[in-house]
C-alpha positions, 0 to 999 in steps of 0.5 A, a space after each residue: 908581298 910584305 916582310 917583317 923581321 923576327 926576333 933573331 933578325 930573320 926576314 919573314 915574307 908573307 902575303 896578306 889577303 882578304 878582310 875580316 878576322 886574322 888567320 895565320 897559315 902555317 905550311 907543312 913540309 917541303 913547300 913554301 907559301 905558294 903551296 898554300 895559296 889556293 887555301 889562302 884564297 878560299 879563306 880570304 873570302 871571310 878572313 884576313 889571311 897571312 900566308 907566310 914563307 917559313 924561315 929558309 923557304 921562298 922569300 924568307 931568309 934563315 938564321 942558323 942554328 935552327 931551333 923550333 923556338 925560332 919558328 915560334 918567334 916567327 909566328 909571334 911576329 906575325 901575330 904582332 903584325 896582325 894586331 897592328 894591322 887591325 888595331 887590335 886592342 885586347 886578346 889574341 890578334 889572330 887564329 893559327 891554322 896549320 897543315 900536316 907537320 905545320 899543324 904540329 908547329 902551330 900547336 907548339 906555338 899555341 901552347 906558349 903564345 896568345 892565339 885566338 883559336 887553333 885549327 889543325 889539318 892532319 898532323 901526322 903523329 904516330 899512335 902505334 909502335 910500328 909507326 913510331 919505329 918508322 918515324 925514328 928510322 926516318 929521323 935517322 935517315 933524314 939526318 944522315 942525308 942532310 949531314 952529308 949535304 945530300 939534299 936530293 937524298 933528303 927529299 927522296 927520304 921524305 917522299 918515301 916516308 910519306 908513301 910515294 913509290 920510287 917510280 913516282 919519285 923518279 918521275 918527279 925528278 923530271 918535273 920543274 918543281 923538283 929543283 925547287 923542292 931540293 932547295 927546300 930539303 934542309 927545312 925538312 929537318 925543321 918539320 921533323 923537329 916540330 914533330 919530334 924524332 919519334 912523331 909521338 903526340 907531345 901531350 905535356 906541351 899540347 896540354 898547355 893550349 888554352 885556345 879553342 881548338 879544332 883538329 880535322 882529318 879526311 875521311 879518305 885519308 889513311 887510317 893513321 891520320 884520323 887516329 892521330 887527329 883523335 890523339 892530338 885532340 885528346 891531349 888538348 883541353 876542350 879540343 874538338 875533332 872533325 872528319 871531312 868526308 871524301 877528303 885526303 891529305 891534299 884537302 879541297 880548299 873550299 871544303 876546308 875553308 867551310 869547316 874553318 868558317 863554321 868553327 872560328 866565329 864560335 871559337 
């Protein structure tokens, strides 16, 4: 494990593995860098992978008050670290690969930072009125539980929002990971801020992205996720989409790595 200091003094912990062009992984909600370790290992066969704990997670610290801009600064610090490690002498030092709500953060970063390329896996934006209404209700419920200091309730709210039945949630409470997930619950607000309270594609912001972009979705995922990928790609100039047959939101590491491997050398 290595560490760096972000612009506001927050310590960001990360693992660096593999060799080749640099890739920064941006995790989604409710996980730290351990949740993406299998993806990092698969990508490390071809790339130098920076798999980091987003602020408030794992071995990273946090600094309040939170703002999405602070997480973008964290990615900027990782870009600097990647450039220093590779003695990069021109252009962007790394590609950024984001998963789920982390893909929304990665794209917001790519809109204002010099990244070599952007890969997004199933950013869960809403493309119809029912979805937008559900996202707004989730935002209200999440803010209420976190405001009451009810981290368990916040995690439950999130799991219901992503479609986990109550019986499965109750079963999860008995698993060893539940306590760790509850500790991460305050950062659910960070992901929600990256998505926006109504989870609508921020077309104006994404329209500023100039890096080559690939937006991927799974062929076995709920229909709204491929639709969201298409909507995101439509907002980003020149972006491409890809559908990985048989994949769900929990994408197979080898399949995902192959898609990234095919895209990045030509990006």
